[in-house]
A tleap script that builds the chain and sets N, CA, C and O, in Angstrom:
source leaprc.protein.ff14SB
mol = sequence {
  NMET SER THR LYS PRO SER LEU ILE LEU THR
  ARG LEU ASP VAL GLN ARG LEU GLU ARG LEU
  ILE ASP SER LEU ASP GLU SER THR PRO GLY
  VAL LEU ALA LEU GLN ASP GLU LEU ASP ARG
  ALA GLU GLN VAL VAL GLY HIE GLU GLU VAL
  PRO ALA GLY VAL VAL THR MET ASN SER ARG
  VAL HIE CYS ARG GLU GLU ALA SER GLY LYS
  ASP TYR HIE LEU THR LEU VAL TYR PRO LYS
  ASP ALA GLY PRO GLU GLY ASN VAL SER VAL
  LEU ALA PRO ILE GLY CYS ALA LEU LEU GLY
  LEU SER VAL GLY CGLU
}
set mol.1.N position { 94.406 133.405 104.639 }
set mol.1.CA position { 93.745 132.118 104.788 }
set mol.1.C position { 92.749 131.931 103.647 }
set mol.1.O position { 91.905 132.796 103.413 }
set mol.2.N position { 92.841 130.816 102.941 }
set mol.2.CA position { 91.922 130.569 101.835 }
set mol.2.C position { 90.718 129.771 102.323 }
set mol.2.O position { 90.831 128.910 103.195 }
set mol.3.N position { 89.576 130.076 101.746 }
set mol.3.CA position { 88.346 129.377 102.081 }
set mol.3.C position { 88.027 128.414 100.955 }
set mol.3.O position { 88.088 128.780 99.781 }
set mol.4.N position { 87.690 127.193 101.306 }
set mol.4.CA position { 87.329 126.215 100.285 }
set mol.4.C position { 85.963 126.555 99.724 }
set mol.4.O position { 85.072 126.967 100.466 }
set mol.5.N position { 85.787 126.387 98.407 }
set mol.5.CA position { 84.478 126.682 97.809 }
set mol.5.C position { 83.416 125.682 98.272 }
set mol.5.O position { 83.731 124.553 98.651 }
set mol.6.N position { 82.161 126.115 98.236 }
set mol.6.CA position { 81.073 125.220 98.620 }
set mol.6.C position { 80.896 124.134 97.563 }
set mol.6.O position { 81.195 124.338 96.387 }
set mol.7.N position { 80.410 122.990 97.998 }
set mol.7.CA position { 80.229 121.844 97.104 }
set mol.7.C position { 78.765 121.477 96.986 }
set mol.7.O position { 78.004 121.551 97.951 }
set mol.8.N position { 78.386 121.076 95.776 }
set mol.8.CA position { 77.054 120.525 95.514 }
set mol.8.C position { 77.280 119.129 94.960 }
set mol.8.O position { 77.987 118.962 93.966 }
set mol.9.N position { 76.687 118.125 95.593 }
set mol.9.CA position { 76.838 116.736 95.158 }
set mol.9.C position { 75.465 116.120 94.914 }
set mol.9.O position { 74.465 116.558 95.482 }
set mol.10.N position { 75.431 115.104 94.065 }
set mol.10.CA position { 74.179 114.379 93.865 }
set mol.10.C position { 74.077 113.257 94.893 }
set mol.10.O position { 75.087 112.709 95.336 }
set mol.11.N position { 72.853 112.929 95.260 }
set mol.11.CA position { 72.634 111.817 96.195 }
set mol.11.C position { 73.252 110.531 95.652 }
set mol.11.O position { 73.894 109.783 96.389 }
set mol.12.N position { 73.054 110.279 94.363 }
set mol.12.CA position { 73.570 109.048 93.763 }
set mol.12.C position { 75.091 109.014 93.813 }
set mol.12.O position { 75.673 107.978 94.133 }
set mol.13.N position { 75.746 110.133 93.501 }
set mol.13.CA position { 77.212 110.171 93.590 }
set mol.13.C position { 77.667 109.917 95.020 }
set mol.13.O position { 78.614 109.163 95.242 }
set mol.14.N position { 77.006 110.537 95.990 }
set mol.14.CA position { 77.388 110.343 97.392 }
set mol.14.C position { 77.235 108.879 97.780 }
set mol.14.O position { 78.124 108.309 98.413 }
set mol.15.N position { 76.117 108.266 97.407 }
set mol.15.CA position { 75.897 106.853 97.745 }
set mol.15.C position { 76.979 105.974 97.126 }
set mol.15.O position { 77.552 105.122 97.804 }
set mol.16.N position { 77.256 106.176 95.854 }
set mol.16.CA position { 78.258 105.355 95.173 }
set mol.16.C position { 79.655 105.595 95.721 }
set mol.16.O position { 80.433 104.654 95.878 }
set mol.17.N position { 79.977 106.844 96.012 }
set mol.17.CA position { 81.311 107.149 96.534 }
set mol.17.C position { 81.472 106.638 97.960 }
set mol.17.O position { 82.567 106.219 98.338 }
set mol.18.N position { 80.420 106.661 98.752 }
set mol.18.CA position { 80.507 106.083 100.098 }
set mol.18.C position { 80.707 104.570 100.023 }
set mol.18.O position { 81.450 104.007 100.827 }
set mol.19.N position { 80.055 103.909 99.070 }
set mol.19.CA position { 80.284 102.467 98.877 }
set mol.19.C position { 81.729 102.205 98.452 }
set mol.19.O position { 82.363 101.257 98.915 }
set mol.20.N position { 82.240 103.061 97.562 }
set mol.20.CA position { 83.637 102.932 97.135 }
set mol.20.C position { 84.564 103.059 98.340 }
set mol.20.O position { 85.454 102.228 98.527 }
set mol.21.N position { 84.364 104.085 99.151 }
set mol.21.CA position { 85.196 104.298 100.332 }
set mol.21.C position { 85.121 103.095 101.264 }
set mol.21.O position { 86.145 102.649 101.781 }
set mol.22.N position { 83.922 102.567 101.484 }
set mol.22.CA position { 83.740 101.408 102.364 }
set mol.22.C position { 84.460 100.171 101.836 }
set mol.22.O position { 84.855 99.301 102.612 }
set mol.23.N position { 84.632 100.092 100.513 }
set mol.23.CA position { 85.268 98.912 99.915 }
set mol.23.C position { 86.795 98.986 99.929 }
set mol.23.O position { 87.470 98.001 99.631 }
set mol.24.N position { 87.335 100.151 100.273 }
set mol.24.CA position { 88.777 100.357 100.242 }
set mol.24.C position { 89.341 100.480 101.647 }
set mol.24.O position { 88.630 100.827 102.591 }
set mol.25.N position { 90.620 100.193 101.770 }
set mol.25.CA position { 91.326 100.365 103.027 }
set mol.25.C position { 91.550 101.857 103.256 }
set mol.25.O position { 91.776 102.607 102.306 }
set mol.26.N position { 91.488 102.281 104.503 }
set mol.26.CA position { 91.679 103.690 104.847 }
set mol.26.C position { 93.035 104.230 104.391 }
set mol.26.O position { 93.200 105.431 104.179 }
set mol.27.N position { 94.006 103.318 104.243 }
set mol.27.CA position { 95.350 103.750 103.839 }
set mol.27.C position { 95.479 103.918 102.321 }
set mol.27.O position { 96.527 104.347 101.839 }
set mol.28.N position { 94.431 103.587 101.564 }
set mol.28.CA position { 94.458 103.776 100.117 }
set mol.28.C position { 94.570 105.265 99.817 }
set mol.28.O position { 93.788 106.062 100.337 }
set mol.29.N position { 95.536 105.649 98.981 }
set mol.29.CA position { 95.691 107.077 98.682 }
set mol.29.C position { 94.391 107.703 98.174 }
set mol.29.O position { 93.733 107.173 97.278 }
set mol.30.N position { 94.048 108.826 98.761 }
set mol.30.CA position { 92.872 109.576 98.324 }
set mol.30.C position { 91.599 109.292 99.084 }
set mol.30.O position { 90.655 110.078 99.008 }
set mol.31.N position { 91.541 108.189 99.817 }
set mol.31.CA position { 90.297 107.814 100.495 }
set mol.31.C position { 89.903 108.847 101.557 }
set mol.31.O position { 88.752 109.282 101.597 }
set mol.32.N position { 90.829 109.232 102.396 }
set mol.32.CA position { 90.496 110.183 103.462 }
set mol.32.C position { 90.149 111.558 102.898 }
set mol.32.O position { 89.246 112.225 103.403 }
set mol.33.N position { 90.855 111.983 101.859 }
set mol.33.CA position { 90.553 113.279 101.230 }
set mol.33.C position { 89.158 113.259 100.620 }
set mol.33.O position { 88.413 114.232 100.742 }
set mol.34.N position { 88.800 112.154 99.962 }
set mol.34.CA position { 87.466 112.045 99.372 }
set mol.34.C position { 86.396 112.070 100.457 }
set mol.34.O position { 85.370 112.730 100.293 }
set mol.35.N position { 86.618 111.364 101.561 }
set mol.35.CA position { 85.649 111.381 102.656 }
set mol.35.C position { 85.487 112.788 103.201 }
set mol.35.O position { 84.372 113.208 103.511 }
set mol.36.N position { 86.583 113.520 103.321 }
set mol.36.CA position { 86.508 114.911 103.783 }
set mol.36.C position { 85.648 115.759 102.844 }
set mol.36.O position { 84.852 116.583 103.297 }
set mol.37.N position { 85.812 115.553 101.533 }
set mol.37.CA position { 85.022 116.319 100.564 }
set mol.37.C position { 83.533 115.976 100.679 }
set mol.37.O position { 82.683 116.865 100.628 }
set mol.38.N position { 83.221 114.688 100.833 }
set mol.38.CA position { 81.819 114.286 100.986 }
set mol.38.C position { 81.221 114.904 102.253 }
set mol.38.O position { 80.072 115.346 102.260 }
set mol.39.N position { 82.015 114.924 103.314 }
set mol.39.CA position { 81.531 115.455 104.593 }
set mol.39.C position { 81.277 116.954 104.545 }
set mol.39.O position { 80.421 117.457 105.274 }
set mol.40.N position { 81.999 117.670 103.706 }
set mol.40.CA position { 81.835 119.128 103.682 }
set mol.40.C position { 80.856 119.623 102.625 }
set mol.40.O position { 80.671 120.830 102.468 }
set mol.41.N position { 80.228 118.704 101.900 }
set mol.41.CA position { 79.238 119.111 100.898 }
set mol.41.C position { 78.129 119.923 101.565 }
set mol.41.O position { 77.538 119.492 102.555 }
set mol.42.N position { 77.860 121.098 101.009 }
set mol.42.CA position { 76.824 121.958 101.570 }
set mol.42.C position { 75.439 121.588 101.061 }
set mol.42.O position { 74.437 121.835 101.731 }
set mol.43.N position { 75.388 120.995 99.872 }
set mol.43.CA position { 74.104 120.588 99.305 }
set mol.43.C position { 74.250 119.199 98.699 }
set mol.43.O position { 75.209 118.925 97.977 }
set mol.44.N position { 73.298 118.330 98.995 }
set mol.44.CA position { 73.200 117.028 98.341 }
set mol.44.C position { 71.812 117.002 97.715 }
set mol.44.O position { 70.801 117.079 98.414 }
set mol.45.N position { 71.774 116.893 96.395 }
set mol.45.CA position { 70.526 117.037 95.649 }
set mol.45.C position { 70.318 115.851 94.716 }
set mol.45.O position { 71.246 115.085 94.455 }
set mol.46.N position { 69.117 115.709 94.227 }
set mol.46.CA position { 68.825 114.708 93.207 }
set mol.46.C position { 69.519 115.083 91.906 }
set mol.46.O position { 69.833 116.253 91.684 }
set mol.47.N position { 69.758 114.105 91.050 }
set mol.47.CA position { 70.498 114.388 89.808 }
set mol.47.C position { 69.763 115.391 88.923 }
set mol.47.O position { 70.393 116.117 88.153 }
set mol.48.N position { 68.447 115.435 89.026 }
set mol.48.CA position { 67.679 116.374 88.208 }
set mol.48.C position { 67.725 117.799 88.772 }
set mol.48.O position { 67.304 118.746 88.109 }
set mol.49.N position { 68.237 117.944 89.995 }
set mol.49.CA position { 68.291 119.255 90.649 }
set mol.49.C position { 69.677 119.903 90.594 }
set mol.49.O position { 69.855 121.022 91.075 }
set mol.50.N position { 70.645 119.215 90.017 }
set mol.50.CA position { 72.010 119.755 89.967 }
set mol.50.C position { 72.049 120.943 89.014 }
set mol.50.O position { 71.651 120.821 87.856 }
set mol.51.N position { 72.520 122.081 89.490 }
set mol.51.CA position { 72.630 123.236 88.594 }
set mol.51.C position { 73.599 122.943 87.449 }
set mol.51.O position { 74.554 122.183 87.608 }
set mol.52.N position { 73.345 123.547 86.313 }
set mol.52.CA position { 74.261 123.403 85.184 }
set mol.52.C position { 75.629 123.920 85.608 }
set mol.52.O position { 75.733 124.905 86.339 }
set mol.53.N position { 76.666 123.253 85.147 }
set mol.53.CA position { 78.018 123.702 85.428 }
set mol.53.C position { 78.621 123.157 86.701 }
set mol.53.O position { 79.717 123.572 87.078 }
set mol.54.N position { 77.939 122.229 87.390 }
set mol.54.CA position { 78.487 121.604 88.594 }
set mol.54.C position { 79.135 120.283 88.190 }
set mol.54.O position { 78.558 119.510 87.425 }
set mol.55.N position { 80.330 120.032 88.704 }
set mol.55.CA position { 81.070 118.811 88.376 }
set mol.55.C position { 80.540 117.644 89.198 }
set mol.55.O position { 80.594 117.654 90.428 }
set mol.56.N position { 80.025 116.638 88.494 }
set mol.56.CA position { 79.571 115.393 89.104 }
set mol.56.C position { 80.402 114.261 88.522 }
set mol.56.O position { 81.240 114.489 87.650 }
set mol.57.N position { 80.178 113.057 88.995 }
set mol.57.CA position { 80.909 111.918 88.442 }
set mol.57.C position { 80.597 111.794 86.946 }
set mol.57.O position { 79.454 111.965 86.520 }
set mol.58.N position { 81.612 111.501 86.180 }
set mol.58.CA position { 81.567 111.357 84.725 }
set mol.58.C position { 81.394 112.681 83.984 }
set mol.58.O position { 81.128 112.692 82.782 }
set mol.59.N position { 81.545 113.802 84.705 }
set mol.59.CA position { 81.540 115.108 84.035 }
set mol.59.C position { 82.844 115.286 83.272 }
set mol.59.O position { 83.903 114.836 83.711 }
set mol.60.N position { 82.753 115.939 82.138 }
set mol.60.CA position { 83.946 116.331 81.379 }
set mol.60.C position { 84.147 117.817 81.632 }
set mol.60.O position { 83.237 118.621 81.437 }
set mol.61.N position { 85.347 118.169 82.066 }
set mol.61.CA position { 85.623 119.552 82.437 }
set mol.61.C position { 86.806 120.107 81.655 }
set mol.61.O position { 87.695 119.375 81.220 }
set mol.62.N position { 86.784 121.408 81.494 }
set mol.62.CA position { 87.890 122.127 80.865 }
set mol.62.C position { 88.557 122.926 81.976 }
set mol.62.O position { 87.920 123.752 82.629 }
set mol.63.N position { 89.848 122.671 82.184 }
set mol.63.CA position { 90.612 123.374 83.223 }
set mol.63.C position { 91.745 124.140 82.563 }
set mol.63.O position { 92.313 123.700 81.563 }
set mol.64.N position { 92.063 125.284 83.132 }
set mol.64.CA position { 93.212 126.065 82.656 }
set mol.64.C position { 94.114 126.332 83.840 }
set mol.64.O position { 93.684 126.860 84.866 }
set mol.65.N position { 95.378 125.956 83.682 }
set mol.65.CA position { 96.379 126.231 84.707 }
set mol.65.C position { 96.710 127.713 84.639 }
set mol.65.O position { 97.219 128.196 83.628 }
set mol.66.N position { 96.425 128.429 85.707 }
set mol.66.CA position { 96.595 129.887 85.681 }
set mol.66.C position { 98.038 130.311 85.437 }
set mol.66.O position { 98.282 131.253 84.683 }
set mol.67.N position { 98.992 129.635 86.058 }
set mol.67.CA position { 100.394 130.045 85.945 }
set mol.67.C position { 100.922 129.922 84.523 }
set mol.67.O position { 101.605 130.820 84.031 }
set mol.68.N position { 100.604 128.801 83.856 }
set mol.68.CA position { 101.160 128.547 82.523 }
set mol.68.C position { 100.177 128.814 81.390 }
set mol.68.O position { 100.585 128.972 80.239 }
set mol.69.N position { 98.890 128.864 81.706 }
set mol.69.CA position { 97.873 129.029 80.678 }
set mol.69.C position { 97.553 127.739 79.942 }
set mol.69.O position { 96.775 127.745 78.989 }
set mol.70.N position { 98.152 126.621 80.379 }
set mol.70.CA position { 97.916 125.331 79.724 }
set mol.70.C position { 96.480 124.853 79.988 }
set mol.70.O position { 95.978 124.941 81.109 }
set mol.71.N position { 95.833 124.344 78.930 }
set mol.71.CA position { 94.470 123.834 79.024 }
set mol.71.C position { 94.465 122.316 79.173 }
set mol.71.O position { 95.302 121.616 78.603 }
set mol.72.N position { 93.512 121.831 79.945 }
set mol.72.CA position { 93.311 120.399 80.142 }
set mol.72.C position { 91.825 120.096 79.961 }
set mol.72.O position { 90.968 120.895 80.338 }
set mol.73.N position { 91.535 118.954 79.390 }
set mol.73.CA position { 90.169 118.431 79.325 }
set mol.73.C position { 90.192 117.123 80.092 }
set mol.73.O position { 90.903 116.189 79.720 }
set mol.74.N position { 89.416 117.057 81.159 }
set mol.74.CA position { 89.418 115.905 82.048 }
set mol.74.C position { 88.001 115.377 82.228 }
set mol.74.O position { 87.030 116.133 82.198 }
set mol.75.N position { 87.902 114.060 82.417 }
set mol.75.CA position { 86.638 113.430 82.769 }
set mol.75.C position { 86.819 112.810 84.145 }
set mol.75.O position { 87.746 112.027 84.353 }
set mol.76.N position { 85.942 113.152 85.089 }
set mol.76.CA position { 86.013 112.647 86.452 }
set mol.76.C position { 85.376 111.267 86.500 }
set mol.76.O position { 84.186 111.116 86.220 }
set mol.77.N position { 86.175 110.250 86.858 }
set mol.77.CA position { 85.708 108.863 86.804 }
set mol.77.C position { 86.032 108.122 88.103 }
set mol.77.O position { 86.794 108.598 88.944 }
set mol.78.N position { 85.429 106.951 88.231 }
set mol.78.CA position { 85.745 106.052 89.331 }
set mol.78.C position { 87.115 105.438 89.063 }
set mol.78.O position { 87.538 105.359 87.910 }
set mol.79.N position { 87.815 105.001 90.111 }
set mol.79.CA position { 89.184 104.502 89.937 }
set mol.79.C position { 89.336 103.420 88.865 }
set mol.79.O position { 90.349 103.388 88.165 }
set mol.80.N position { 88.359 102.547 88.729 }
set mol.80.CA position { 88.463 101.459 87.745 }
set mol.80.C position { 88.492 101.972 86.307 }
set mol.80.O position { 88.959 101.270 85.410 }
set mol.81.N position { 87.998 103.193 86.079 }
set mol.81.CA position { 87.937 103.755 84.731 }
set mol.81.C position { 89.061 104.752 84.438 }
set mol.81.O position { 89.151 105.287 83.333 }
set mol.82.N position { 89.908 104.994 85.429 }
set mol.82.CA position { 91.007 105.954 85.248 }
set mol.82.C position { 92.092 105.331 84.376 }
set mol.82.O position { 92.169 104.110 84.234 }
set mol.83.N position { 92.904 106.165 83.811 }
set mol.83.CA position { 94.032 105.669 83.027 }
set mol.83.C position { 94.074 106.221 81.632 }
set mol.83.O position { 95.049 106.876 81.267 }
set mol.84.N position { 93.031 105.978 80.817 }
set mol.84.CA position { 93.083 106.557 79.477 }
set mol.84.C position { 93.261 108.068 79.593 }
set mol.84.O position { 92.750 108.695 80.521 }
set mol.85.N position { 93.978 108.633 78.658 }
set mol.85.CA position { 94.280 110.060 78.715 }
set mol.85.C position { 93.025 110.888 78.939 }
set mol.85.O position { 92.032 110.760 78.222 }
set mol.86.N position { 93.097 111.727 79.941 }
set mol.86.CA position { 91.979 112.606 80.242 }
set mol.86.C position { 91.014 112.065 81.276 }
set mol.86.O position { 90.200 112.827 81.799 }
set mol.87.N position { 91.072 110.772 81.595 }
set mol.87.CA position { 90.210 110.207 82.627 }
set mol.87.C position { 90.946 110.268 83.952 }
set mol.87.O position { 91.979 109.621 84.124 }
set mol.88.N position { 90.415 111.049 84.892 }
set mol.88.CA position { 91.066 111.225 86.185 }
set mol.88.C position { 90.187 110.635 87.286 }
set mol.88.O position { 88.987 110.901 87.355 }
set mol.89.N position { 90.810 109.831 88.143 }
set mol.89.CA position { 90.111 109.175 89.239 }
set mol.89.C position { 89.678 110.187 90.285 }
set mol.89.O position { 90.383 111.160 90.552 }
set mol.90.N position { 88.517 109.951 90.872 }
set mol.90.CA position { 88.027 110.778 91.959 }
set mol.90.C position { 88.930 110.640 93.190 }
set mol.90.O position { 88.858 111.465 94.102 }
set mol.91.N position { 89.776 109.609 93.225 }
set mol.91.CA position { 90.718 109.447 94.331 }
set mol.91.C position { 92.019 110.208 94.108 }
set mol.91.O position { 92.803 110.380 95.041 }
set mol.92.N position { 92.254 110.662 92.885 }
set mol.92.CA position { 93.444 111.472 92.607 }
set mol.92.C position { 93.217 112.865 93.190 }
set mol.92.O position { 92.075 113.321 93.253 }
set mol.93.N position { 94.261 113.540 93.611 }
set mol.93.CA position { 94.068 114.875 94.200 }
set mol.93.C position { 93.268 115.836 93.317 }
set mol.93.O position { 92.392 116.537 93.824 }
set mol.94.N position { 93.542 115.886 92.029 }
set mol.94.CA position { 92.804 116.799 91.150 }
set mol.94.C position { 91.357 116.341 90.991 }
set mol.94.O position { 90.451 117.172 90.935 }
set mol.95.N position { 91.132 115.038 90.919 }
set mol.95.CA position { 89.773 114.515 90.790 }
set mol.95.C position { 88.934 114.830 92.010 }
set mol.95.O position { 87.795 115.282 91.893 }
set mol.96.N position { 89.499 114.592 93.173 }
set mol.96.CA position { 88.806 114.879 94.432 }
set mol.96.C position { 88.515 116.369 94.543 }
set mol.96.O position { 87.448 116.764 95.012 }
set mol.97.N position { 89.453 117.186 94.117 }
set mol.97.CA position { 89.283 118.636 94.201 }
set mol.97.C position { 88.193 119.147 93.260 }
set mol.97.O position { 87.534 120.141 93.564 }
set mol.98.N position { 87.999 118.484 92.129 }
set mol.98.CA position { 87.000 118.926 91.150 }
set mol.98.C position { 85.569 118.598 91.571 }
set mol.98.O position { 84.643 119.342 91.247 }
set mol.99.N position { 85.383 117.499 92.282 }
set mol.99.CA position { 84.048 117.006 92.615 }
set mol.99.C position { 83.223 118.078 93.323 }
set mol.99.O position { 83.636 118.613 94.352 }
set mol.100.N position { 82.060 118.383 92.765 }
set mol.100.CA position { 81.122 119.297 93.399 }
set mol.100.C position { 81.354 120.774 93.124 }
set mol.100.O position { 80.560 121.612 93.551 }
set mol.101.N position { 82.437 121.109 92.412 }
set mol.101.CA position { 82.703 122.512 92.116 }
set mol.101.C position { 81.806 123.001 90.985 }
set mol.101.O position { 81.258 122.209 90.219 }
set mol.102.N position { 81.669 124.303 90.899 }
set mol.102.CA position { 80.907 124.928 89.815 }
set mol.102.C position { 81.870 125.599 88.843 }
set mol.102.O position { 83.030 125.847 89.173 }
set mol.103.N position { 81.382 125.886 87.655 }
set mol.103.CA position { 82.182 126.572 86.638 }
set mol.103.C position { 82.818 127.822 87.244 }
set mol.103.O position { 82.159 128.602 87.931 }
set mol.104.N position { 84.097 127.993 86.978 }
set mol.104.CA position { 84.822 129.165 87.438 }
set mol.104.C position { 85.525 129.005 88.768 }
set mol.104.O position { 86.325 129.860 89.147 }
set mol.105.N position { 85.247 127.939 89.477 }
set mol.105.CA position { 85.908 127.734 90.778 }
set mol.105.C position { 87.202 126.970 90.605 }
set mol.105.O position { 87.897 126.703 91.585 }
savepdb mol mol.pdb
quit
């Protein structure tokens, strides 16, 4: 059984993401998964209190696929900003999974 890593989110990100969720239909892909991630956040802190290396909205991250060794550079964005190469929506499975993680997770 795998345990999900703990999440650290900023108050501002939580507020904005809750507004986003409220503006969308529950059947919109990714909405329920994002709500689950917000609900399981262990820490919600001010933006000045976020430890270095924690993924917040608009963070640029370097990911490596363990199986293939392929590297990716992604920026976590709101759905309206997704699309250009490397910009991944927080509603996409990978975007939702990245939110609140720390380096190495």
